[in-house]
N, C-alpha and C positions, 0 to 999 in steps of 0.2 A: 446321653445327651442333654434330655430336654433339663437336666437337674444341671445340669454341668452349663450350661447355656445362660439357663435361668442366674447362679451367681456371678458370674460375670454380666448381666445385665443388655441379654444377650434375649433380645424376640426373635423368635421359632417357629413359621407356621409347621403349620399342624401336621405329624405328616400321614401317611396314606392309611386309610382303615383298610379294614383285610375285609377282602371280596366275603360275603352272606349266599353265592348261585352258582355253590360250586357244583355241580353233578357227581363229579369224579371220577366220568371216565377218562381223565387225559387226553378230554379235544386237545385238539390242533389246535392252538391263541386264547389255550382257558385263563380266569380272567384273575390265576395263579398267579403267570404268565405277565401279563400288564402290574397286579402288585407288584411284584417285585422290581420291572421296571421303574414305576412311582420309591418305588421303598430310594433302590438303589440310587438316586436321584436325591429324594433327600434329604437319604446319608451323606452323598455326597457336597451337597449346598449347607450346608445347618454345620458340615464338617470346615469347609470355606470361612460360612460366614465367625465362627468363634476362631477362626485362625488369626480371623481380621481383629480378632476382641483384644 
């Protein structure tokens, strides 16, 4: 996605960083849940910006 944006001259915000604090116990409200939500939002926003390019 970032390579495509760069080729089109579209600036994207950096994608969310992967969490480093997961304990691996499958907690309700795991940090990975938040990461996946943020990554999904980033993907939608990036797709929208690239469609307008």
